[in-house]
GUKOLRO-638219 format. One line per field, with one value per atom (N, C-alpha, C): residue in three letters; atom name; z, y, x. Coordinates in nm, 2 decimals. Layout:
<sites>
residuo = ala:...
atomo = CA:...
Z = Z:...
Y = Y:...
X = X:...
</sites>
This chain:
<sites>
residuo = met:met:met:thr:thr:thr:ala:ala:ala:ser:ser:ser:pro:pro:pro:leu:leu:leu:leu:leu:leu:leu:leu:leu:val:val:val:leu:leu:leu:ser:ser:ser:arg:arg:arg:gly:gly:gly:ala:ala:ala:ser:ser:ser:ser:ser:ser:glu:glu:glu:arg:arg:arg:ala:ala:ala:gln:gln:gln:arg:arg:arg:his:his:his:leu:leu:leu:leu:leu:leu:pro:pro:pro:gly:gly:gly:ala:ala:ala:leu:leu:leu:gly:gly:gly:ala:ala:ala:leu:leu:leu:glu:glu:glu:gln:gln:gln:glu:glu:glu:ala:ala:ala:his:his:his:glu:glu:glu:ala:ala:ala:phe:phe:phe:leu:leu:leu:ala:ala:ala:ala:ala:ala:thr:thr:thr:leu:leu:leu:ala:ala:ala:ala:ala:ala:gly:gly:gly:ser:ser:ser:glu:glu:glu:ala:ala:ala:gly:gly:gly:cys:cys:cys:arg:arg:arg:leu:leu:leu:ala:ala:ala:val:val:val:ser:ser:ser:cys:cys:cys:pro:pro:pro:thr:thr:thr:pro:pro:pro:val:val:val:thr:thr:thr:gly:gly:gly:ser:ser:ser:gly:gly:gly:asp:asp:asp:val:val:val:ala:ala:ala:trp:trp:trp:leu:leu:leu:pro:pro:pro:gln:gln:gln:ser:ser:ser:asp:asp:asp:gly:gly:gly:asp:asp:asp:phe:phe:phe:gly:gly:gly:thr:thr:thr:arg:arg:arg:leu:leu:leu:glu:glu:glu:ala:ala:ala:ala:ala:ala:val:val:val:ala:ala:ala:glu:glu:glu:ala:ala:ala:phe:phe:phe:arg:arg:arg:phe:phe:phe:gly:gly:gly:ala:ala:ala:gly:gly:gly:ser:ser:ser:ala:ala:ala:leu:leu:leu:leu:leu:leu:val:val:val:ala:ala:ala:ala:ala:ala:ser:ser:ser:asp:asp:asp:val:val:val:pro:pro:pro:gly:gly:gly:leu:leu:leu:ser:ser:ser:ser:ser:ser:ala:ala:ala:his:his:his:leu:leu:leu:glu:glu:glu:asp:asp:asp:ala:ala:ala:leu:leu:leu:gly:gly:gly:trp:trp:trp:leu:leu:leu:ser:ser:ser:glu:glu:glu:asp:asp:asp:pro:pro:pro:glu:glu:glu:arg:arg:arg:val:val:val:val:val:val:leu:leu:leu:gly:gly:gly:pro:pro:pro:ser:ser:ser:pro:pro:pro:asp:asp:asp:gly:gly:gly:gly:gly:gly:met:met:met:tyr:tyr:tyr:leu:leu:leu:val:val:val:ala:ala:ala:phe:phe:phe:ser:ser:ser:arg:arg:arg:pro:pro:pro:ile:ile:ile:pro:pro:pro:gly:gly:gly:leu:leu:leu:ala:ala:ala:thr:thr:thr:ala:ala:ala:ala:ala:ala:arg:arg:arg:trp:trp:trp:arg:arg:arg:arg:arg:arg:arg:arg:arg:asp:asp:asp:thr:thr:thr:leu:leu:leu:ser:ser:ser:ser:ser:ser:leu:leu:leu:val:val:val:arg:arg:arg:thr:thr:thr:leu:leu:leu:thr:thr:thr:ala:ala:ala:leu:leu:leu:gly:gly:gly:arg:arg:arg:pro:pro:pro:val:val:val:leu:leu:leu:leu:leu:leu:leu:leu:leu:ser:ser:ser:pro:pro:pro:leu:leu:leu:cys:cys:cys:asp:asp:asp:leu:leu:leu:asp:asp:asp:arg:arg:arg:pro:pro:pro:thr:thr:thr:asp:asp:asp:leu:leu:leu:asp:asp:asp:arg:arg:arg:trp:trp:trp:leu:leu:leu:ala:ala:ala:gly:gly:gly:cys:cys:cys:ser:ser:ser:thr:thr:thr:ala:ala:ala:arg:arg:arg:ala:ala:ala:ala:ala:ala:ser:ser:ser:glu:glu:glu:ile:ile:ile:trp:trp:trp:trp:trp:trp:ala:ala:ala:leu:leu:leu:val:val:val:gly:gly:gly:ala:ala:ala:leu:leu:leu:arg:arg:arg:arg:arg:arg:ala:ala:ala:leu:leu:leu:ala:ala:ala:ala:ala:ala:arg:arg:arg:leu:leu:leu:arg:arg:arg:pro:pro:pro:glu:glu:glu:cys:cys:cys:pro:pro:pro:ala:ala:ala:asp:asp:asp:val:val:val:gly:gly:gly:arg:arg:arg:val:val:val:arg:arg:arg:val:val:val:cys:cys:cys:arg:arg:arg:gly:gly:gly:ala:ala:ala:val:val:val:cys:cys:cys:ser:ser:ser:gly:gly:gly:arg:arg:arg:ala:ala:ala:pro:pro:pro:pro:pro:pro:leu:leu:leu:leu:leu:leu:pro:pro:pro:phe:phe:phe:pro:pro:pro:ala:ala:ala
atomo = N:CA:C:N:CA:C:N:CA:C:N:CA:C:N:CA:C:N:CA:C:N:CA:C:N:CA:C:N:CA:C:N:CA:C:N:CA:C:N:CA:C:N:CA:C:N:CA:C:N:CA:C:N:CA:C:N:CA:C:N:CA:C:N:CA:C:N:CA:C:N:CA:C:N:CA:C:N:CA:C:N:CA:C:N:CA:C:N:CA:C:N:CA:C:N:CA:C:N:CA:C:N:CA:C:N:CA:C:N:CA:C:N:CA:C:N:CA:C:N:CA:C:N:CA:C:N:CA:C:N:CA:C:N:CA:C:N:CA:C:N:CA:C:N:CA:C:N:CA:C:N:CA:C:N:CA:C:N:CA:C:N:CA:C:N:CA:C:N:CA:C:N:CA:C:N:CA:C:N:CA:C:N:CA:C:N:CA:C:N:CA:C:N:CA:C:N:CA:C:N:CA:C:N:CA:C:N:CA:C:N:CA:C:N:CA:C:N:CA:C:N:CA:C:N:CA:C:N:CA:C:N:CA:C:N:CA:C:N:CA:C:N:CA:C:N:CA:C:N:CA:C:N:CA:C:N:CA:C:N:CA:C:N:CA:C:N:CA:C:N:CA:C:N:CA:C:N:CA:C:N:CA:C:N:CA:C:N:CA:C:N:CA:C:N:CA:C:N:CA:C:N:CA:C:N:CA:C:N:CA:C:N:CA:C:N:CA:C:N:CA:C:N:CA:C:N:CA:C:N:CA:C:N:CA:C:N:CA:C:N:CA:C:N:CA:C:N:CA:C:N:CA:C:N:CA:C:N:CA:C:N:CA:C:N:CA:C:N:CA:C:N:CA:C:N:CA:C:N:CA:C:N:CA:C:N:CA:C:N:CA:C:N:CA:C:N:CA:C:N:CA:C:N:CA:C:N:CA:C:N:CA:C:N:CA:C:N:CA:C:N:CA:C:N:CA:C:N:CA:C:N:CA:C:N:CA:C:N:CA:C:N:CA:C:N:CA:C:N:CA:C:N:CA:C:N:CA:C:N:CA:C:N:CA:C:N:CA:C:N:CA:C:N:CA:C:N:CA:C:N:CA:C:N:CA:C:N:CA:C:N:CA:C:N:CA:C:N:CA:C:N:CA:C:N:CA:C:N:CA:C:N:CA:C:N:CA:C:N:CA:C:N:CA:C:N:CA:C:N:CA:C:N:CA:C:N:CA:C:N:CA:C:N:CA:C:N:CA:C:N:CA:C:N:CA:C:N:CA:C:N:CA:C:N:CA:C:N:CA:C:N:CA:C:N:CA:C:N:CA:C:N:CA:C:N:CA:C:N:CA:C:N:CA:C:N:CA:C:N:CA:C:N:CA:C:N:CA:C:N:CA:C:N:CA:C:N:CA:C:N:CA:C:N:CA:C:N:CA:C:N:CA:C:N:CA:C:N:CA:C:N:CA:C:N:CA:C:N:CA:C:N:CA:C:N:CA:C:N:CA:C:N:CA:C:N:CA:C:N:CA:C:N:CA:C:N:CA:C:N:CA:C:N:CA:C:N:CA:C:N:CA:C:N:CA:C:N:CA:C:N:CA:C:N:CA:C:N:CA:C:N:CA:C:N:CA:C:N:CA:C:N:CA:C:N:CA:C:N:CA:C:N:CA:C:N:CA:C:N:CA:C:N:CA:C:N:CA:C:N:CA:C:N:CA:C:N:CA:C:N:CA:C:N:CA:C:N:CA:C:N:CA:C:N:CA:C:N:CA:C:N:CA:C:N:CA:C:N:CA:C:N:CA:C:N:CA:C:N:CA:C:N:CA:C:N:CA:C:N:CA:C:N:CA:C:N:CA:C:N:CA:C:N:CA:C:N:CA:C:N:CA:C:N:CA:C:N:CA:C:N:CA:C:N:CA:C:N:CA:C:N:CA:C:N:CA:C:N:CA:C:N:CA:C:N:CA:C:N:CA:C:N:CA:C:N:CA:C:N:CA:C:N:CA:C
Z = 0.00:0.00:0.00:-0.09:-0.10:0.02:0.08:0.20:0.15:0.24:0.20:0.21:0.13:0.14:0.27:0.31:0.44:0.41:0.45:0.45:0.58:0.57:0.69:0.69:0.79:0.80:0.91:0.88:0.97:1.03:1.17:1.23:1.36:1.40:1.53:1.64:1.60:1.69:1.66:1.69:1.66:1.72:1.85:1.92:1.86:1.82:1.76:1.62:1.55:1.41:1.42:1.52:1.53:1.57:1.66:1.70:1.58:1.49:1.38:1.27:1.24:1.12:1.15:1.26:1.30:1.18:1.13:1.02:1.06:1.19:1.24:1.34:1.36:1.47:1.61:1.70:1.83:1.90:1.89:1.96:1.91:1.79:1.74:1.75:1.84:1.86:1.88:1.96:1.99:1.86:1.77:1.65:1.55:1.55:1.47:1.51:1.64:1.68:1.64:1.65:1.60:1.45:1.38:1.23:1.20:1.27:1.24:1.27:1.38:1.40:1.29:1.23:1.12:0.99:0.97:0.86:0.86:0.98:0.99:0.97:1.02:1.00:0.86:0.78:0.64:0.56:0.59:0.52:0.55:0.68:0.71:0.64:0.63:0.56:0.42:0.35:0.21:0.20:0.29:0.29:0.31:0.40:0.42:0.30:0.23:0.11:0.00:0.00:-0.10:-0.06:0.05:0.09:0.16:0.22:0.29:0.44:0.50:0.64:0.68:0.80:0.84:0.96:0.96:1.07:1.08:1.20:1.22:1.30:1.24:1.32:1.39:1.52:1.60:1.74:1.79:1.92:2.03:2.03:2.13:2.07:2.14:2.09:2.03:1.92:1.85:1.91:1.92:1.97:1.85:1.87:1.76:1.73:1.61:1.57:1.60:1.64:1.67:1.55:1.43:1.30:1.27:1.34:1.31:1.41:1.36:1.44:1.47:1.59:1.63:1.63:1.55:1.54:1.61:1.72:1.79:1.70:1.70:1.61:1.68:1.61:1.67:1.67:1.74:1.74:1.62:1.60:1.49:1.39:1.28:1.18:1.10:1.00:0.93:0.85:0.78:0.71:0.80:0.91:1.01:1.06:1.09:1.14:1.03:0.90:0.79:0.76:0.76:0.74:0.85:0.97:1.08:1.07:1.03:1.02:0.90:0.79:0.68:0.73:0.80:0.84:0.94:1.02:1.11:1.03:0.92:0.84:0.78:0.73:0.66:0.77:0.89:0.99:1.03:1.01:1.05:0.94:0.83:0.74:0.62:0.58:0.47:0.34:0.25:0.11:0.03:0.03:-0.03:0.08:0.08:0.18:0.10:0.15:0.10:0.21:0.20:0.31:0.28:0.38:0.37:0.48:0.44:0.54:0.61:0.56:0.63:0.59:0.69:0.66:0.61:0.60:0.57:0.42:0.34:0.19:0.15:0.14:0.12:0.00:-0.11:-0.23:-0.23:-0.13:-0.13:-0.12:-0.21:-0.20:-0.22:-0.21:-0.23:-0.37:-0.47:-0.61:-0.63:-0.56:-0.57:-0.52:-0.41:-0.35:-0.43:-0.49:-0.58:-0.71:-0.76:-0.88:-0.84:-0.72:-0.68:-0.67:-0.60:-0.59:-0.72:-0.81:-0.94:-1.02:-1.01:-1.08:-1.01:-0.87:-0.80:-0.84:-0.86:-0.89:-1.02:-1.12:-1.25:-1.25:-1.15:-1.14:-1.00:-0.92:-0.78:-0.76:-0.87:-0.86:-0.86:-0.91:-0.92:-0.79:-0.80:-0.68:-0.73:-0.67:-0.71:-0.61:-0.67:-0.59:-0.61:-0.51:-0.52:-0.50:-0.61:-0.60:-0.54:-0.48:-0.43:-0.51:-0.53:-0.61:-0.55:-0.41:-0.35:-0.36:-0.44:-0.46:-0.37:-0.28:-0.19:-0.24:-0.15:-0.19:-0.08:-0.12:-0.03:-0.01:-0.10:-0.10:-0.16:-0.09:-0.15:-0.13:-0.24:-0.24:-0.31:-0.25:-0.31:-0.25:-0.32:-0.27:-0.22:-0.26:-0.21:-0.15:-0.03:0.04:-0.05:-0.02:-0.08:0.00:-0.04:0.04:0.08:0.20:0.25:0.23:0.27:0.25:0.33:0.45:0.53:0.46:0.37:0.30:0.15:0.11:-0.04:-0.10:-0.01:-0.06:0.04:-0.01:0.08:0.14:0.24:0.29:0.34:0.32:0.37:0.31:0.18:0.11:-0.02:-0.09:-0.22:-0.33:-0.31:-0.41:-0.36:-0.27:-0.22:-0.33:-0.40:-0.51:-0.61:-0.66:-0.76:-0.71:-0.59:-0.53:-0.51:-0.47:-0.46:-0.59:-0.69:-0.83:-0.88:-0.85:-0.90:-0.83:-0.70:-0.63:-0.68:-0.70:-0.75:-0.89:-0.97:-1.11:-1.10:-1.01:-1.00:-0.95:-0.87:-0.82:-0.92:-1.03:-1.13:-1.10:-1.01:-0.98:-1.06:-1.14:-1.22:-1.13:-1.17:-1.10:-1.18:-1.11:-1.17:-1.08:-1.14:-1.06:-1.07:-0.95:-0.94:-0.98:-0.99:-1.01:-0.89:-0.91:-0.79:-0.70:-0.58:-0.48:-0.38:-0.34:-0.24:-0.10:-0.01:0.13:0.20:0.33:0.40:0.50:0.46:0.55:0.61:0.54:0.59:0.59:0.66:0.66:0.52:0.43:0.30:0.22:0.25:0.19:0.23:0.36:0.41:0.35:0.34:0.28:0.13:0.06:-0.08:-0.10:-0.01:-0.02:0.01:0.12:0.16:0.05:-0.02:-0.13:-0.25:-0.27:-0.38:-0.36:-0.24:-0.21:-0.22:-0.30:-0.30:-0.37:-0.47:-0.54:-0.52:-0.55:-0.54:-0.40:-0.37:-0.24:-0.23:-0.10:-0.08:-0.10:-0.08:-0.12:-0.03:0.09:0.17:0.26:0.32:0.40:0.52:0.57:0.68:0.65:0.53:0.48:0.46:0.40:0.37:0.50:0.61:0.73:0.79:0.78:0.83:0.76:0.63:0.55:0.62:0.65:0.71:0.84:0.93:1.06:1.05:0.96:0.95:0.89:0.79:0.73:0.84:0.92:1.02:1.12:1.16:1.27:1.21:1.09:1.03:1.00:0.96:0.93:1.06:1.17:1.30:1.34:1.32:1.36:1.28:1.16:1.07:1.06:1.12:1.11:1.19:1.13:1.20:1.32:1.42:1.54:1.50:1.53:1.50:1.63:1.64:1.76:1.79:1.91:1.95:1.89:1.86:1.81:1.66:1.59:1.44:1.40:1.31:1.26:1.34:1.45:1.52:1.47:1.48:1.44:1.54:1.49:1.58:1.56:1.66:1.66:1.64:1.53:1.51:1.56:1.65:1.70:1.63:1.58:1.51:1.46:1.40:1.35:1.23:1.21:1.10:1.00:0.88:0.78:0.68:0.64:0.55:0.41:0.31:0.18:0.15:0.02:-0.01:-0.01:-0.01:0.00:0.14:0.14:0.28:0.35:0.48:0.56:0.54:0.53:0.52:0.65:0.68:0.81:0.80:0.90:0.90:0.92:0.85:0.86:0.96:1.04:1.13:1.06:1.11:1.05:1.06
Y = -0.12:0.00:0.12:0.22:0.34:0.43:0.48:0.57:0.70:0.76:0.88:1.00:1.11:1.22:1.30:1.37:1.45:1.60:1.68:1.82:1.86:1.91:1.95:2.10:2.17:2.32:2.35:2.43:2.48:2.61:2.61:2.73:2.75:2.88:2.91:2.94:2.92:2.95:3.09:3.11:3.24:3.36:3.35:3.46:3.50:3.40:3.42:3.48:3.43:3.48:3.63:3.66:3.80:3.89:3.84:3.92:3.94:3.84:3.85:3.94:3.94:4.01:4.15:4.17:4.29:4.34:4.26:4.30:4.41:4.41:4.51:4.60:4.72:4.81:4.74:4.79:4.73:4.71:4.81:4.80:4.69:4.64:4.53:4.39:4.38:4.26:4.14:4.15:4.03:3.98:4.08:4.04:3.98:4.03:3.97:3.82:3.80:3.66:3.57:3.62:3.54:3.52:3.62:3.61:3.50:3.49:3.38:3.25:3.24:3.11:3.07:3.18:3.15:3.12:3.18:3.14:2.99:2.94:2.80:2.71:2.75:2.67:2.66:2.77:2.77:2.68:2.69:2.60:2.45:2.42:2.28:2.24:2.33:2.29:2.26:2.34:2.31:2.17:2.14:2.01:1.89:1.91:1.81:1.79:1.90:1.89:1.82:1.83:1.76:1.61:1.57:1.43:1.40:1.50:1.48:1.46:1.38:1.38:1.51:1.56:1.69:1.68:1.77:1.78:1.92:1.96:2.09:2.07:2.13:2.13:2.26:2.26:2.38:2.35:2.46:2.44:2.40:2.44:2.41:2.34:2.25:2.17:2.26:2.22:2.29:2.24:2.33:2.30:2.30:2.23:2.22:2.08:2.05:1.92:1.81:1.69:1.58:1.51:1.56:1.50:1.56:1.66:1.73:1.68:1.62:1.57:1.68:1.68:1.78:1.71:1.77:1.73:1.83:1.80:1.90:1.96:2.09:2.15:2.17:2.13:2.14:2.29:2.31:2.44:2.45:2.57:2.60:2.69:2.72:2.81:2.74:2.81:2.76:2.63:2.63:2.51:2.39:2.40:2.29:2.24:2.34:2.30:2.24:2.29:2.23:2.08:2.06:1.92:1.83:1.87:1.79:1.76:1.86:1.84:1.74:1.74:1.65:1.51:1.49:1.36:1.30:1.39:1.34:1.30:1.38:1.35:1.21:1.18:1.05:0.93:0.96:0.86:0.85:0.95:0.95:0.87:0.83:0.75:0.82:0.94:1.01:0.94:0.93:0.88:0.99:1.11:1.23:1.34:1.43:1.54:1.67:1.75:1.88:1.98:2.05:2.14:2.28:2.34:2.48:2.55:2.64:2.70:2.81:2.86:2.97:2.95:2.97:2.94:3.06:3.18:3.30:3.33:3.23:3.25:3.24:3.36:3.36:3.28:3.28:3.21:3.06:3.00:2.86:2.78:2.69:2.62:2.47:2.39:2.24:2.21:2.30:2.28:2.28:2.37:2.38:2.25:2.20:2.08:1.96:1.95:1.84:1.84:1.96:1.97:1.91:1.95:1.90:1.75:1.70:1.55:1.48:1.54:1.47:1.47:1.57:1.57:1.47:1.47:1.37:1.23:1.20:1.06:1.02:1.11:1.08:1.04:1.11:1.09:1.11:1.01:1.03:1.11:1.12:1.20:1.35:1.39:1.53:1.60:1.73:1.82:1.93:1.96:2.06:2.18:2.30:2.42:2.52:2.59:2.70:2.83:2.90:3.02:3.14:3.23:3.36:3.47:3.58:3.69:3.75:3.73:3.79:3.70:3.60:3.51:3.39:3.38:3.26:3.16:3.08:2.97:2.96:2.92:2.89:2.74:2.66:2.51:2.44:2.33:2.24:2.10:2.03:1.89:1.79:1.67:1.57:1.43:1.33:1.19:1.12:1.17:1.12:1.23:1.20:1.31:1.38:1.50:1.58:1.58:1.52:1.51:1.65:1.66:1.79:1.91:1.89:1.99:2.12:2.10:2.22:2.32:2.27:2.36:2.36:2.31:2.30:2.43:2.53:2.67:2.77:2.89:3.01:3.05:2.98:3.00:3.14:3.18:3.31:3.42:3.41:3.52:3.54:3.65:3.68:3.58:3.51:3.41:3.27:3.24:3.11:3.02:3.06:2.97:2.94:3.03:3.01:2.92:2.94:2.86:2.71:2.69:2.55:2.49:2.56:2.50:2.46:2.54:2.50:2.37:2.36:2.24:2.12:2.13:2.02:1.98:2.07:2.04:1.96:2.01:1.94:1.79:1.77:1.64:1.55:1.61:1.54:1.52:1.61:1.60:1.70:1.65:1.74:1.83:1.96:2.06:2.11:2.12:2.18:2.29:2.40:2.52:2.53:2.55:2.59:2.74:2.78:2.93:3.01:3.12:3.20:3.26:3.26:3.32:3.41:3.52:3.61:3.56:3.58:3.56:3.69:3.69:3.81:3.83:3.89:3.91:4.05:4.15:4.29:4.35:4.46:4.53:4.57:4.61:4.64:4.52:4.40:4.28:4.26:4.29:4.27:4.37:4.50:4.60:4.57:4.52:4.49:4.38:4.28:4.16:4.21:4.29:4.33:4.42:4.50:4.58:4.50:4.39:4.30:4.21:4.21:4.12:4.18:4.28:4.36:4.28:4.20:4.13:3.98:3.92:3.78:3.73:3.62:3.56:3.50:3.50:3.44:3.28:3.22:3.08:2.99:3.04:2.96:3.05:3.00:3.08:3.13:3.06:3.11:3.24:3.24:3.36:3.48:3.44:3.55:3.61:3.53:3.59:3.67:3.63:3.71:3.84:3.85:3.97:4.08:4.04:4.13:4.18:4.09:4.14:4.23:4.20:4.29:4.42:4.43:4.55:4.64:4.58:4.66:4.72:4.64:4.68:4.79:4.78:4.88:5.01:5.00:5.11:5.19:5.12:5.19:5.26:5.19:5.24:5.37:5.37:5.49:5.60:5.57:5.68:5.80:5.92:6.04:6.07:6.13:6.17:6.30:6.31:6.43:6.49:6.62:6.69:6.63:6.63:6.57:6.64:6.77:6.84:6.84:6.78:6.77:6.69:6.75:6.68:6.71:6.78:6.83:6.96:6.97:7.09:7.20:7.31:7.43:7.54:7.60:7.70:7.84:7.91:8.04:8.15:8.23:8.34:8.47:8.53:8.66:8.71:8.84:8.90:8.83:8.81:8.75:8.86:8.86:8.96:8.89:8.97:8.92:8.93:8.86:8.85:8.74:8.72:8.61:8.64:8.76:8.80:8.77:8.74:8.72:8.85:8.84:8.97:9.05:9.18:9.26:9.29:9.25:9.27:9.40:9.48:9.61:9.58:9.64:9.63:9.73:9.70:9.80:9.92:10.04:10.16:10.16
X = 0.08:0.00:0.09:0.06:0.14:0.11:0.22:0.20:0.14:0.05:-0.02:0.08:0.05:0.14:0.12:0.22:0.21:0.24:0.15:0.17:0.23:0.35:0.43:0.45:0.39:0.40:0.51:0.60:0.70:0.65:0.65:0.60:0.68:0.70:0.76:0.65:0.53:0.42:0.36:0.23:0.17:0.23:0.27:0.33:0.47:0.55:0.68:0.67:0.57:0.55:0.51:0.42:0.38:0.50:0.58:0.70:0.80:0.80:0.90:0.85:0.72:0.67:0.61:0.54:0.47:0.39:0.29:0.20:0.11:0.07:-0.03:0.04:-0.02:0.03:0.03:0.11:0.13:0.00:-0.09:-0.22:-0.31:-0.28:-0.36:-0.28:-0.19:-0.11:-0.19:-0.30:-0.39:-0.45:-0.50:-0.56:-0.46:-0.33:-0.23:-0.20:-0.20:-0.18:-0.29:-0.41:-0.53:-0.52:-0.46:-0.45:-0.35:-0.24:-0.14:-0.20:-0.29:-0.35:-0.45:-0.52:-0.60:-0.52:-0.41:-0.32:-0.29:-0.25:-0.21:-0.34:-0.45:-0.57:-0.61:-0.60:-0.63:-0.54:-0.41:-0.31:-0.34:-0.37:-0.40:-0.53:-0.63:-0.75:-0.73:-0.64:-0.61:-0.54:-0.45:-0.39:-0.49:-0.59:-0.69:-0.77:-0.81:-0.89:-0.81:-0.68:-0.59:-0.56:-0.62:-0.60:-0.47:-0.41:-0.28:-0.30:-0.21:-0.20:-0.14:-0.16:-0.13:-0.03:0.07:0.17:0.22:0.25:0.31:0.44:0.55:0.68:0.69:0.68:0.68:0.75:0.81:0.88:0.78:0.66:0.56:0.45:0.38:0.26:0.16:0.10:-0.01:-0.14:-0.24:-0.37:-0.47:-0.58:-0.68:-0.72:-0.73:-0.78:-0.69:-0.74:-0.66:-0.60:-0.65:-0.59:-0.46:-0.41:-0.29:-0.18:-0.07:0.03:0.13:0.19:0.29:0.42:0.52:0.65:0.74:0.80:0.89:0.99:1.01:1.11:1.24:1.35:1.49:1.54:1.65:1.71:1.80:1.86:1.95:1.89:1.97:1.92:1.81:1.75:1.64:1.67:1.78:1.82:1.83:1.89:1.90:1.77:1.68:1.55:1.46:1.48:1.41:1.45:1.58:1.63:1.58:1.59:1.54:1.39:1.32:1.17:1.14:1.22:1.20:1.23:1.34:1.38:1.27:1.22:1.11:0.99:0.96:0.84:0.85:0.97:0.98:0.99:1.04:1.02:0.88:0.80:0.66:0.58:0.65:0.58:0.53:0.58:0.53:0.57:0.47:0.50:0.56:0.50:0.56:0.55:0.65:0.65:0.62:0.52:0.49:0.52:0.63:0.68:0.63:0.56:0.52:0.60:0.69:0.78:0.72:0.61:0.53:0.38:0.30:0.15:0.08:0.15:0.08:0.09:0.03:0.03:-0.12:-0.19:-0.33:-0.38:-0.30:-0.35:-0.33:-0.27:-0.24:-0.37:-0.40:-0.52:-0.49:-0.60:-0.58:-0.54:-0.58:-0.54:-0.39:-0.32:-0.18:-0.11:-0.16:-0.11:-0.14:-0.26:-0.29:-0.21:-0.18:-0.09:0.05:0.10:0.23:0.23:0.13:0.12:0.11:0.03:0.02:0.15:0.23:0.36:0.46:0.45:0.54:0.50:0.38:0.34:0.39:0.41:0.46:0.61:0.68:0.83:0.87:0.90:0.94:1.07:1.15:1.27:1.25:1.13:1.10:1.10:1.12:1.10:1.01:0.91:0.81:0.83:0.85:0.87:0.76:0.72:0.62:0.69:0.72:0.80:0.72:0.79:0.74:0.81:0.74:0.80:0.92:0.94:1.06:1.18:1.17:1.29:1.29:1.20:1.19:1.09:1.04:0.94:0.84:0.72:0.61:0.59:0.65:0.63:0.75:0.79:0.89:0.83:0.81:0.75:0.84:0.85:0.93:0.89:0.92:0.89:1.01:1.13:1.26:1.34:1.40:1.47:1.58:1.60:1.71:1.83:1.94:2.06:2.11:2.16:2.21:2.12:1.99:1.89:1.93:1.99:2.02:2.11:2.20:2.29:2.26:2.15:2.12:2.08:2.05:2.01:2.06:2.06:2.08:1.95:1.91:1.77:1.74:1.62:1.56:1.64:1.67:1.73:1.66:1.70:1.63:1.67:1.77:1.82:1.79:1.70:1.68:1.63:1.54:1.48:1.59:1.66:1.76:1.88:1.92:2.03:1.98:1.85:1.81:1.79:1.74:1.73:1.87:1.97:2.11:2.15:2.13:2.17:2.09:1.96:1.88:1.93:1.96:2.00:2.13:2.23:2.35:2.33:2.23:2.20:2.12:2.09:2.01:1.86:1.81:1.67:1.59:1.49:1.41:1.33:1.31:1.24:1.12:1.01:0.89:0.84:0.79:0.75:0.60:0.54:0.40:0.38:0.26:0.24:0.28:0.34:0.39:0.28:0.31:0.22:0.29:0.23:0.29:0.26:0.36:0.34:0.33:0.30:0.28:0.39:0.50:0.62:0.62:0.56:0.57:0.43:0.42:0.29:0.24:0.33:0.29:0.24:0.29:0.23:0.09:0.06:-0.08:-0.17:-0.12:-0.20:-0.24:-0.14:-0.16:-0.26:-0.25:-0.34:-0.48:-0.50:-0.63:-0.69:-0.61:-0.66:-0.70:-0.64:-0.68:-0.79:-0.85:-0.96:-1.09:-1.11:-1.23:-1.35:-1.32:-1.43:-1.42:-1.30:-1.29:-1.26:-1.32:-1.30:-1.16:-1.11:-0.98:-0.99:-0.87:-0.87:-0.96:-1.00:-1.08:-1.17:-1.27:-1.36:-1.29:-1.19:-1.11:-1.04:-0.98:-0.91:-1.01:-1.13:-1.22:-1.28:-1.30:-1.35:-1.24:-1.11:-1.00:-0.99:-1.02:-1.01:-1.10:-1.23:-1.32:-1.27:-1.22:-1.18:-1.06:-0.96:-0.85:-0.88:-0.97:-1.01:-1.08:-1.17:-1.24:-1.15:-1.05:-0.96:-0.87:-0.82:-0.73:-0.81:-0.93:-1.01:-1.03:-1.06:-1.09:-0.96:-0.85:-0.72:-0.68:-0.71:-0.67:-0.78:-0.89:-1.00:-0.96:-0.96:-0.92:-1.02:-0.96:-1.04:-1.11:-1.24:-1.32:-1.37:-1.38:-1.44:-1.58:-1.62:-1.74:-1.86:-1.85:-1.97:-1.98:-1.89:-1.90:-2.02:-2.10:-2.22:-2.34:-2.33:-2.45:-2.51:-2.64:-2.70:-2.67:-2.62:-2.58:-2.68:-2.73:-2.83:-2.76:-2.80:-2.75:-2.84:-2.80:-2.89:-2.86:-2.96:-2.94:-3.07:-3.07:-3.19:-3.23:-3.36:-3.42:-3.48:-3.44:-3.48:-3.58:-3.68:-3.77:-3.71:-3.78:-3.72:-3.63:-3.59:-3.51:-3.36:-3.33:-3.18:-3.13:-3.00:-2.94:-2.93:-2.93:-2.93:-2.80:-2.81:-2.69:-2.63:-2.51:-2.45:-2.36:-2.38:-2.30:-2.15:-2.06:-1.92:-1.87:-1.77:-1.72:-1.66:-1.68:-1.63:-1.48
</sites>
């Protein structure tokens, strides 16, 4: 029997993600933490729809559905933590591993994951990458481990994608690219995403509900303060003159 694919999400936890990104002003810190929890839930929902088993590599246990396995995350730099998580995933019995290095990718849907799994089923030597416009990746998928994954790329840099492609090409591993998707690393990324969600719904209902909450919070934050009497009817006391012309007021001599 073929082992089922595993969607493995790397996370430092909602509070750590908030401290690293600061997508919202400080006064909205609680909302940002809730947003990161929703980001993770939406990514796992996409994996479930694609027929994947679900796991999260995180320093602290994840709460929520019992269908999500928690894999303790090791210390070290990103490459070291990534390689250790992949090794744990294959010990966990993954047939194919779909790694999501950050859960804050609004456009990620089950269709992207299904495309990756379809390409891997045609050739187990393939590696499927989901590129980001900033030079990084939102997804790395493969059926056979990548040797020396910790140093296979210059992780978390603008040339991460290109450096990994060079390494994979040298190893003789065919590379296929999914359609590019933006992630939310900076406040400007969040603003751009919210501005683009005016008509089309996000990838899932979780993202769509989050759009409304974030828009309302930011609108309240940016709304200018007005004097208390603005908009009230104010009584004008003065002489009333007959006729349609406005009253002539005497000018001081």
